[in-house]
DOVO-838711 format. One line per field, with one value per atom (N, C-alpha, C): chain; z, y negated, x; residue number from 1; atom name; residue in three letters. Coordinates in Angstrom, 2 decimals. Example, Ala and Ser with C-alpha at 12.3 -4.5 7.8 and 13.67 -1.06 7.14 Angstrom:
<sites>
cadena <- A; A; A; A; A; A .
up <- 7.80; 7.80; 7.80; 7.08; 7.14; 7.87 .
north <- 5.69; 4.50; 3.30; 2.25; 1.06; -0.03 .
east <- 13.19; 12.30; 13.20; 12.85; 13.67; 12.90 .
num <- 1; 1; 1; 2; 2; 2 .
atomo <- N; CA; C; N; CA; C .
residuo <- Ala; Ala; Ala; Ser; Ser; Ser .
</sites>
This chain:
<sites>
cadena <- A; A; A; A; A; A; A; A; A; A; A; A; A; A; A; A; A; A; A; A; A; A; A; A; A; A; A; A; A; A; A; A; A; A; A; A; A; A; A; A; A; A; A; A; A; A; A; A; A; A; A; A; A; A; A; A; A; A; A; A; A; A; A; A; A; A; A; A; A; A; A; A; A; A; A; A; A; A; A; A; A; A; A; A; A; A; A; A; A; A; A; A; A; A; A; A; A; A; A; A; A; A; A; A; A; A; A; A; A; A; A; A; A; A; A; A; A; A; A; A; A; A; A; A; A; A; A; A; A; A; A; A; A; A; A; A; A; A; A; A; A; A; A; A; A; A; A; A; A; A; A; A; A; A; A; A; A; A; A; A; A; A; A; A; A; A; A; A; A; A; A; A; A; A; A; A; A; A; A; A; A; A; A; A; A; A; A; A; A; A; A; A; A; A; A; A; A; A; A; A; A; A; A; A; A; A; A; A; A; A; A; A; A; A; A; A; A; A; A; A; A; A; A; A; A; A; A; A; A; A; A; A; A; A; A; A; A; A; A; A; A; A; A; A; A; A; A; A; A; A; A; A; A; A; A; A; A; A; A; A; A; A; A; A; A; A; A; A; A; A; A; A; A; A; A; A .
up <- 10.02; 11.01; 12.33; 12.90; 14.29; 15.34; 16.59; 17.57; 17.61; 17.42; 17.37; 16.22; 15.07; 13.94; 14.05; 14.65; 14.93; 15.79; 16.96; 17.81; 17.04; 16.24; 15.47; 14.52; 13.98; 12.94; 13.66; 14.99; 15.78; 16.24; 16.48; 16.95; 15.77; 14.62; 13.38; 12.81; 13.23; 12.85; 13.32; 12.90; 13.25; 14.72; 15.50; 16.83; 16.95; 18.08; 18.31; 17.98; 18.10; 17.97; 16.53; 16.23; 14.76; 14.76; 13.58; 13.42; 12.02; 11.87; 10.53; 10.11; 8.99; 8.45; 7.03; 6.66; 5.10; 4.50; 3.38; 2.66; 2.09; 2.65; 2.28; 0.93; -0.11; -1.56; -2.27; -3.40; -4.40; -4.95; -5.20; -5.77; -7.00; -7.94; -9.09; -8.72; -7.50; -7.11; -6.28; -5.99; -5.27; -6.07; -7.35; -7.94; -8.02; -8.32; -8.16; -6.79; -5.62; -4.36; -4.14; -4.45; -4.25; -5.00; -6.15; -7.05; -6.35; -5.73; -5.07; -3.87; -3.09; -1.93; -2.49; -3.45; -4.00; -4.21; -4.97; -5.40; -4.36; -3.08; -2.04; -1.08; -1.39; -0.60; -1.45; -0.70; -1.50; -1.89; -1.36; -1.56; -3.00; -3.56; -4.85; -5.12; -3.93; -3.91; -3.22; -3.79; -3.09; -2.51; -1.13; -0.38; 0.08; 0.06; 0.27; 0.93; 1.51; 2.32; 1.47; 1.14; 0.46; 1.20; 1.12; 1.62; 0.77; 1.27; 0.35; 0.62; -0.57; -0.43; 0.04; 0.92; 1.24; 0.19; -1.05; -2.24; -3.11; -2.73; -3.44; -4.04; -4.41; -5.08; -4.00; -4.65; -3.72; -3.57; -2.27; -2.00; -1.42; -1.52; -0.96; 0.44; 1.35; 2.73; 3.13; 2.58; 2.77; 1.85; 1.57; 0.78; 1.77; 1.89; 3.07; 2.28; 1.16; 0.63; 0.17; 0.10; -0.13; 0.74; 1.91; 2.69; 3.44; 4.35; 5.10; 5.82; 6.33; 7.23; 6.49; 5.29; 4.39; 4.49; 4.45; 4.35; 5.65; 6.67; 8.09; 8.44; 8.15; 8.35; 7.80; 6.52; 5.80; 6.37; 6.79; 7.15; 8.60; 9.24; 10.70; 10.57; 9.52; 9.24; 8.78; 7.95; 7.37; 8.63; 9.53; 10.47; 11.46; 11.50; 12.54; 11.92; 11.14; 10.56; 11.54; 11.13; 12.11; 12.80; 12.23; 12.79; 13.95; 13.55; 14.63; 15.81; 15.54; 16.77; 17.53; 16.96; 17.62; 18.52; 17.87; 18.57; 19.84; 19.68; 20.91; 21.88; 21.47; 22.51; 23.20; 22.57; 23.38; 24.48; 24.24; 25.29; 26.42; 26.51; 27.59; 28.62 .
north <- 15.51; 14.33; 14.68; 14.61; 15.04; 13.95; 14.25; 13.36; 11.93; 12.16; 10.93; 10.00; 10.57; 9.75; 9.20; 9.98; 9.60; 8.42; 8.47; 7.36; 6.11; 6.13; 5.06; 4.48; 5.29; 4.80; 4.04; 4.53; 3.97; 2.47; 2.47; 1.24; 0.18; 0.77; -0.16; -0.56; 0.05; -0.14; -1.41; -2.20; -3.46; -3.31; -4.27; -4.13; -4.78; -4.58; -5.02; -4.05; -4.60; -3.80; -3.37; -2.19; -1.72; -1.28; -1.65; -1.34; -0.81; -0.07; 0.40; -0.41; -0.60; -1.38; -1.00; -1.31; -1.19; -2.58; -2.45; -3.78; -4.23; -5.47; -5.81; -6.67; -5.94; -6.40; -5.45; -5.82; -5.01; -4.23; -2.79; -2.06; -2.71; -3.21; -3.99; -5.16; -5.72; -6.71; -6.12; -4.90; -4.31; -4.62; -4.18; -4.27; -5.75; -6.73; -8.00; -8.43; -7.98; -8.21; -7.54; -6.39; -5.63; -6.32; -6.67; -7.47; -8.67; -9.52; -10.60; -10.48; -9.45; -9.04; -8.58; -7.82; -7.52; -8.79; -9.65; -10.97; -11.84; -11.79; -12.57; -12.02; -10.75; -10.18; -9.98; -10.22; -10.07; -8.68; -7.78; -6.30; -6.04; -5.20; -4.71; -3.36; -2.66; -1.35; -1.36; -0.67; -0.49; 0.66; 0.74; 1.95; 2.51; 3.70; 4.41; 5.81; 6.26; 7.74; 8.60; 9.75; 10.82; 12.04; 12.86; 14.19; 15.13; 16.31; 17.28; 17.17; 17.08; 17.27; 18.40; 18.48; 19.79; 20.75; 20.35; 21.06; 21.19; 20.85; 21.20; 19.68; 19.71; 18.52; 17.53; 16.40; 15.23; 14.17; 13.62; 12.43; 11.36; 10.13; 9.02; 8.99; 8.78; 8.52; 7.27; 6.36; 4.87; 4.27; 2.95; 2.08; 1.14; 1.05; 0.19; -1.22; -1.17; -2.38; -2.66; -3.80; -4.27; -5.26; -5.34; -6.36; -5.94; -6.78; -6.48; -5.32; -4.96; -3.77; -2.52; -2.58; -1.56; -0.24; -0.18; 1.03; 1.72; 0.94; 1.46; 1.92; 1.16; 1.53; 2.76; 2.89; 4.08; 5.38; 5.21; 6.45; 6.83; 5.85; 6.05; 6.71; 6.29; 6.75; 8.26; 8.51; 9.91; 10.76; 10.30; 11.11; 11.35; 10.59; 10.79; 11.54; 12.51; 13.43; 14.48; 15.10; 15.83; 16.90; 17.54; 18.61; 18.06; 16.89; 16.26; 15.72; 15.24; 14.74; 15.90; 16.98; 18.18; 18.79; 18.89; 19.33; 18.56; 17.16; 16.31; 16.47; 16.62; 16.85; 18.10; 19.15; 20.43; 20.13; 19.12; 18.94; 18.16; 17.70; 16.87; 17.80 .
east <- 19.32; 19.84; 19.87; 20.92; 21.20; 20.65; 20.75; 20.17; 20.86; 22.30; 23.19; 22.79; 22.54; 22.22; 20.70; 19.87; 18.53; 18.48; 19.33; 19.48; 19.98; 20.96; 21.52; 20.53; 19.65; 18.66; 17.60; 17.19; 16.31; 16.88; 18.19; 18.69; 18.86; 19.01; 19.13; 17.74; 16.66; 15.23; 14.79; 13.94; 13.37; 12.63; 13.01; 12.34; 10.98; 10.27; 8.95; 8.00; 6.70; 5.52; 5.39; 5.03; 4.90; 3.35; 2.64; 1.35; 1.06; 0.03; -0.43; -1.60; -1.74; -2.94; -3.29; -4.58; -4.91; -4.61; -4.07; -3.72; -5.10; -5.42; -6.83; -6.93; -6.56; -6.60; -7.27; -7.87; -8.42; -7.19; -7.35; -6.30; -5.72; -6.34; -5.80; -4.81; -4.85; -4.03; -2.74; -2.61; -1.60; -0.24; -0.17; 1.08; 1.66; 0.82; 1.34; 1.92; 1.07; 1.44; 2.87; 3.12; 4.40; 5.47; 5.12; 6.19; 6.62; 5.65; 5.91; 6.79; 6.56; 7.33; 8.76; 8.88; 10.16; 11.05; 10.48; 11.00; 11.45; 10.74; 11.07; 12.10; 12.60; 13.73; 14.89; 15.99; 17.43; 17.89; 17.20; 17.83; 17.60; 18.81; 18.65; 18.06; 17.82; 17.19; 15.85; 14.86; 13.52; 13.44; 13.24; 13.32; 11.90; 11.65; 10.35; 10.69; 9.83; 9.91; 8.89; 9.52; 8.69; 8.65; 7.55; 7.47; 6.85; 6.49; 5.76; 4.33; 3.58; 2.10; 1.55; 0.64; 0.10; -0.22; -0.63; -1.15; 0.06; 1.28; 2.48; 2.93; 4.19; 4.67; 5.06; 5.56; 5.92; 4.86; 4.91; 3.93; 4.73; 4.38; 4.87; 4.33; 5.00; 4.69; 4.46; 5.62; 5.29; 6.36; 6.11; 6.84; 7.57; 8.79; 9.40; 9.69; 10.23; 10.78; 12.07; 12.59; 13.86; 14.51; 13.89; 14.39; 15.72; 16.18; 17.60; 17.40; 16.38; 16.46; 15.77; 15.51; 14.75; 15.35; 16.78; 17.41; 17.43; 17.77; 17.72; 16.41; 15.43; 14.03; 13.60; 13.74; 13.56; 14.03; 15.37; 16.07; 15.33; 14.95; 14.48; 12.97; 12.18; 10.91; 11.16; 11.94; 12.26; 12.59; 13.44; 13.95; 12.80; 11.79; 10.80; 9.72; 10.05; 9.03; 8.22; 7.23; 6.50; 7.24; 8.14; 8.92; 9.87; 10.45; 11.37; 10.46; 9.40; 8.44; 7.99; 7.57; 7.22; 8.35; 9.60; 10.71; 10.99; 10.90; 11.19; 10.17; 8.86; 7.88; 7.75; 8.47; 8.76; 9.74; 10.62; 11.54; 11.08; 9.89; 9.25; 8.44 .
num <- 1; 1; 1; 2; 2; 2; 3; 3; 3; 4; 4; 4; 5; 5; 5; 6; 6; 6; 7; 7; 7; 8; 8; 8; 9; 9; 9; 10; 10; 10; 11; 11; 11; 12; 12; 12; 13; 13; 13; 14; 14; 14; 15; 15; 15; 16; 16; 16; 17; 17; 17; 18; 18; 18; 19; 19; 19; 20; 20; 20; 21; 21; 21; 22; 22; 22; 23; 23; 23; 24; 24; 24; 25; 25; 25; 26; 26; 26; 27; 27; 27; 28; 28; 28; 29; 29; 29; 30; 30; 30; 31; 31; 31; 32; 32; 32; 33; 33; 33; 34; 34; 34; 35; 35; 35; 36; 36; 36; 37; 37; 37; 38; 38; 38; 39; 39; 39; 40; 40; 40; 41; 41; 41; 42; 42; 42; 43; 43; 43; 44; 44; 44; 45; 45; 45; 46; 46; 46; 47; 47; 47; 48; 48; 48; 49; 49; 49; 50; 50; 50; 51; 51; 51; 52; 52; 52; 53; 53; 53; 54; 54; 54; 55; 55; 55; 56; 56; 56; 57; 57; 57; 58; 58; 58; 59; 59; 59; 60; 60; 60; 61; 61; 61; 62; 62; 62; 63; 63; 63; 64; 64; 64; 65; 65; 65; 66; 66; 66; 67; 67; 67; 68; 68; 68; 69; 69; 69; 70; 70; 70; 71; 71; 71; 72; 72; 72; 73; 73; 73; 74; 74; 74; 75; 75; 75; 76; 76; 76; 77; 77; 77; 78; 78; 78; 79; 79; 79; 80; 80; 80; 81; 81; 81; 82; 82; 82; 83; 83; 83; 84; 84; 84; 85; 85; 85; 86; 86; 86; 87; 87; 87; 88; 88; 88; 89; 89; 89; 90; 90; 90; 91; 91; 91; 92; 92; 92 .
atomo <- N; CA; C; N; CA; C; N; CA; C; N; CA; C; N; CA; C; N; CA; C; N; CA; C; N; CA; C; N; CA; C; N; CA; C; N; CA; C; N; CA; C; N; CA; C; N; CA; C; N; CA; C; N; CA; C; N; CA; C; N; CA; C; N; CA; C; N; CA; C; N; CA; C; N; CA; C; N; CA; C; N; CA; C; N; CA; C; N; CA; C; N; CA; C; N; CA; C; N; CA; C; N; CA; C; N; CA; C; N; CA; C; N; CA; C; N; CA; C; N; CA; C; N; CA; C; N; CA; C; N; CA; C; N; CA; C; N; CA; C; N; CA; C; N; CA; C; N; CA; C; N; CA; C; N; CA; C; N; CA; C; N; CA; C; N; CA; C; N; CA; C; N; CA; C; N; CA; C; N; CA; C; N; CA; C; N; CA; C; N; CA; C; N; CA; C; N; CA; C; N; CA; C; N; CA; C; N; CA; C; N; CA; C; N; CA; C; N; CA; C; N; CA; C; N; CA; C; N; CA; C; N; CA; C; N; CA; C; N; CA; C; N; CA; C; N; CA; C; N; CA; C; N; CA; C; N; CA; C; N; CA; C; N; CA; C; N; CA; C; N; CA; C; N; CA; C; N; CA; C; N; CA; C; N; CA; C; N; CA; C; N; CA; C; N; CA; C; N; CA; C; N; CA; C; N; CA; C; N; CA; C; N; CA; C; N; CA; C; N; CA; C .
residuo <- Met; Met; Met; Asn; Asn; Asn; Thr; Thr; Thr; Lys; Lys; Lys; Gln; Gln; Gln; Leu; Leu; Leu; Lys; Lys; Lys; Gln; Gln; Gln; Ala; Ala; Ala; Ala; Ala; Ala; Leu; Leu; Leu; Asn; Asn; Asn; Ala; Ala; Ala; Pro; Pro; Pro; Lys; Lys; Lys; Gly; Gly; Gly; Lys; Lys; Lys; Trp; Trp; Trp; Glu; Glu; Glu; His; His; His; Phe; Phe; Phe; Val; Val; Val; Leu; Leu; Leu; Asp; Asp; Asp; Lys; Lys; Lys; Pro; Pro; Pro; Leu; Leu; Leu; Arg; Arg; Arg; Asp; Asp; Asp; Val; Val; Val; Pro; Pro; Pro; Ala; Ala; Ala; Tyr; Tyr; Tyr; Val; Val; Val; Glu; Glu; Glu; Lys; Lys; Lys; Cys; Cys; Cys; Ile; Ile; Ile; Asp; Asp; Asp; Ala; Ala; Ala; Ser; Ser; Ser; Pro; Pro; Pro; Gly; Gly; Gly; Lys; Lys; Lys; Asp; Asp; Asp; Phe; Phe; Phe; Tyr; Tyr; Tyr; Phe; Phe; Phe; Val; Val; Val; Met; Met; Met; Gly; Gly; Gly; Gln; Gln; Gln; His; His; His; Pro; Pro; Pro; Gln; Gln; Gln; Gly; Gly; Gly; Gly; Gly; Gly; Glu; Glu; Glu; Ala; Ala; Ala; Asp; Asp; Asp; Ile; Ile; Ile; Cys; Cys; Cys; His; His; His; Val; Val; Val; Gly; Gly; Gly; Asn; Asn; Asn; Gly; Gly; Gly; Pro; Pro; Pro; Ser; Ser; Ser; Ala; Ala; Ala; Glu; Glu; Glu; Ala; Ala; Ala; Leu; Leu; Leu; Ser; Ser; Ser; Ala; Ala; Ala; Tyr; Tyr; Tyr; Ile; Ile; Ile; Ala; Ala; Ala; Ala; Ala; Ala; Ala; Ala; Ala; Asn; Asn; Asn; Pro; Pro; Pro; Ala; Ala; Ala; Thr; Thr; Thr; Ile; Ile; Ile; Met; Met; Met; Ala; Ala; Ala; Leu; Leu; Leu; Leu; Leu; Leu; Glu; Glu; Glu; Cys; Cys; Cys; Val; Val; Val .
</sites>
């Protein structure tokens, strides 16, 4: 992704404050929670971001969902990978 595409992805991503958190549910309840979220959104595709696990293989970075901004948000999160962030910080 080039800087023009990264800027467009940032503009398309949801606005406002972003936070990370732990889903306060027992692990056995997570599948039902995710299914409920999927059913509540109109999108037909479920978006998530993947990367390489340090020990090899693929690893889920985050599940974005199927809401109206899921495609743009997953593109933005994927573009904001550690290599991109480190390159941007080198410019500062």
